[in-house]
N, C-alpha and C positions, 0 to 999 in steps of 0.2 A: 570612426570618422571624426574629423576635426570641423568645428564650426567657429566662424569669426563674426563677432557682433560689434557694431559701432556703439560707443557709449560716451556721453558728454562728460568731460573732466572739468577741472578747475580752470577758471578763466575762459570758459566756453570752448576749450580745445577738445578735439575728439580723441578718444583713446579706443584701442581695439582689444577686446576680450576674446581669448581663445579658449575653447572647451573641447576636450578630447574624451570620448567615451569608447573604451576598448577593453575587452576581456573582463567585463564586469566592473571596471574601475573608471574613475573620472579624474582627469587632470585639467587644471585651468591656470591661466596667467593673463596679465594685461600689459600691453605695449603701446608706445606713443605713435608708432607707424604701422601701416598695414603690412609693409615688407618685413618688418621685424617679427610681427605676429605670425605671418605665413612661414617664415624660416623656422621659428621655434616649433610650430605645429608639425612641420615636415620631419624635423629631427626627432622630436619627442614621440610622434606616432610610429616612426620606424623603430625606435628603441623599444617601445611597448610591444610591437609585433614580434620582435626577436627575443622578448622576455629578458632584456638586459636593462631593467629599470631598478633604481635603487629602492629598497624597502621603505615603506612609510615609517614615520616616527612611532606610530602606534605599534607596528610590528616589533619594534625594539623594546617595548615596555610590557608586552603581554606574551604569555606562554601559550602553547597549544592546550595545556590543561585548563587554563583560565577561559580560553575560547570555548572548549567543550562544556565546561561547567556552566557558563552563561547560556549556552545553547540548550543544555538539559533543563535549565531553570526557566527560560523564557520561550523557547520555540517548541520543544518536545511535548509539553503538556497540551498543546493545541492539536496534536495529531491523534489518530484513533488509538484505542487501547491495544489493539494488535500490533500496530506500528511501534508504540512505546515499548511494548514487551520485547520486541526484536531489536530495536535500535538502542535501547538503554545499555544492554550488555556490549553491543558493538562499539558504542562510543567509549564505554569504560575500558575496553581492550585497547583502543587507540591512546587513551590517557596513560595506561600503564607502559606503553611502548615509547611514546614520544612526548608525553605530557610535560616534563620539565624543560623542554626545548623552547627557546624564543621562536616566535612565528617566522622571523627571517631565517632561522636555522632549519626550518622544516622544508627541506628541498625535495624535488622529485626523486632524486637518487635515494634518499632515506625512505621515502614512501614506497618506492619500488622494492627495497629490501624487506619492508614489512609485508608487502603483497606476496613476495616469495615465501615468507615465513608462514603466512596464512595458507598458502597453496600446499604446504607440506602436509597439512592435516585436514584440509577442507576441499570440497569440490569447487569447480569454477563459479557456479552460481552463488554459493554463500560468500565466496571471496568478493565477488562483485557487489554483493549487498553491503559488505563492510565498507567498500570503497564509496558506494553511493551515500551511505550514512555520513561519512566524513566529508564527502563532496558538498552536500547541502549545508553542512556547518561552515565550510570555507566560503561558500557562496553568500551565506548570510553575513559573514564577517566582512566580505568585500562590499556588498551592495548596501547593507543597512548600517553596519557599525564603522566602516572605514578603517578597519584594522589591517587590511591587506590591499595591495593594488590588484592582485590576480590570484586565483586559486592555484597552488602548486600541483594539484591533482589533474589539472588540464593537460599536463605532459606525461601522465602515467596511463598506460594502456590498460583497458579491462581485458580479462581473460575471455577466451571464446567459450561460450556455453554450448553443451550438446542440445540437440532438439528435445523439446519437452515431450514427456510421455502422455499418452491418451489411453486410459483404461476405463472401459464401461462394463457394466454388468450384462451378461448374456441372458437370453430368455430362460435358460436352465438355472443360472445362478440366482436370479432375482427372487423367485419364490423360496429358495433354500435360505437365503439371507434373511428374508422377512420372517420366515418361520423360526429361525434361530433367535432373532431379536425378540419375538413374542415369547419364546421360552426362557429368555434371559432373566436372571434374578433382578436386574435393574429395570424397573417398570417404565422408566423414561426412554429407554433405548429404542423401542419400537416406534413410539410417536415421533421421535426426532428423526429417525431414518426415513420413516414414511413421509414426513414433511419435506425432508431434503430431496427425496425422489419426486415429490409432487410439485414443489415450488422452485427447485434449483437453488435454494438459499445456501449460503456457507454455514459451516458448523458454528462458528462464533456468533453469527447473526441469529441463528436459531436459539442457541443457549443463552444469549443475552436478551431474549424477548421477555417483556413483562406483560401483565394483563392489561396494562394501559395501551399496549401496542396491538391488542386484539379487539377487533370489531366484529362480533358475531352477527349483529344485525345486517351489516353489509357483507359479511363473510369474507373478511380480508385481514391480513397482517400488515403492519407497517414497520419497516426496518428504518429506525431513526438514524443510525450511524453505520452506513455500509463501508466497504473497503475504500471506496473513492470519495467518501465524505458526503455522499448524496442520500437523500431520503428515498426509499423505494417501497412500493405497495405490492403485496403478493396476494393473489386471489386464493380463497379457501373453497374447495369444492369436494363433493363426494366423501371418500374415506378420510381425506385430510380434514374436512369440516367436521365430520362425525367424531374424529379423534380429538379435536380441540374442544368440542362440546363435552366429551367425556372427561377431559382434563378439567374443564370448568366446573363440572359437578362435584369433583373431589379435590378442588384446589385448596392449597394451604392459605390460611388467613394471616400467617405471621411473616409472609414474604410476598413481594410483588412478582417474583420470577415465575415463569412457567415451568422451568426445569431446575429447581434449586437443589443444593446439596443439603445435608442433614440439618446444619445450623441455619439455613436459609439466607446466609449472608452473601453467597456467591453462587454462580451457576454450577451445575453438577459436572463432574469429570467423567466422561464416557469412554475414555481411551481403552481402559482394560476391558470393559464390557463389550465394546465394539470388536476389539481384537479377538476376544473369546468367541463371539458370535461368528466371526469369519472362520475361525478354526472349526467350530461345530458345523458350519455350512460347507466346509471343504473348499473355501475360496482363498486363493493366494494372489500375491502381488496386487493388493487392492488397498486404497486409503479412503478415509471418509470423504475427502474432497472429490474423489472419483464419482461419488453419487451425483455431484453437480454436473459432471461431464455426461453421466448416464441420463440425467434429465434432459440435457440438450440433445443427446443422441436420439432419445425417444421422440422428441419433437420433430427432428429431421426425418424420421422414418414414417411419419404420418403423411397421408395424401395432402396435396396442396390445398384442397378445399376443406380439410378437417379443421374444426375450431382450434385445435391445439396449435395450429400455425399462427394463431393470433399472437403467440410469443414471437418476439423478433430477436435474431442473433446478429451480432456484428459480423461482417464478412471476413472473418479471420480463420475460417476453416473448421468444419465439423464441431467436435466437442470442445475445442479450445476457445470457442466463442463465448463471450460473457452474456449471461441471460439478462435481457431487458424485458421485464414482465409487464404485460398490458392488462387492461381492465376487461369487462364483459365485451363480447358474448362468451369469452372463454370460461367465465365463472360458472356457467351452467353445466360444464363438463368435468369429468374426473379422470385425470391421467392414470391414477392408480387403478381405477376400475377398468378403464379402457385397455390397460396392458395386463389385466388379470393378476394384479398384485395381491 
């Protein structure tokens, strides 16, 4: 929309300043009469809406590679570790494809060709993640840096994604998996899986826990950096609390991590051990993240008056809802014991 403001000029004469905000960009100009300002606003706004606007001077002097490099240096470090791990390679891929081009040469047609190239070897969801990573870089260049008038990705359609899968442990699979985890050569596998089933936390949230995040007196864990950037508190009860007490008695003093690897510098990698436990338990088509869906499913199966319902789910449907964990009185109950884990 265009806005026209009166401003005093030299000699006391009024001048009219026009400002147009559209498609993430801002255009402005000053005129001696209201009629001239209104005419310019109508023509320019129509041009912006049809995307027939001349590129900014900055777009002529910067390449996409420079834009992505600045974004990786200034914006990406402010995101979560998981987001950085995924978007870093995605932005690097875009640099290899279109990096040498000036920003005014990065057109929707060229971006669509790259999208088709991605779709040849990737599913729709990963392709859309690549587009989303580049889209935010373009938005930053438009809003904060003034390198572009509008993002060229606005005219590139995303691929249709299939419905997300929902896989939960059955009552027969749950004890088999926990038994296989207890028998695993990896001593951290069983505590991590049990905490995932008891709290609904994500794998990286659990593996990134430090002893500073554990409050045994209050029986709770604190997730400092969740997926959405918010701090979250998880109650520890029953088997989960006993397991953390056991870990505290044999904790390593050379690392603050609850589940460190051998050198103590980073969290343990449980992928092989977890997949091996799934094979031993005879469980197929199951991922670690499905433990989170299982925790949500167990909650929904409890009677409405049961304290487990103190956990609240967003109304997005069964196990796909994200867990928002509450405080007592749930703390006095143990999901693991209640479901005979």
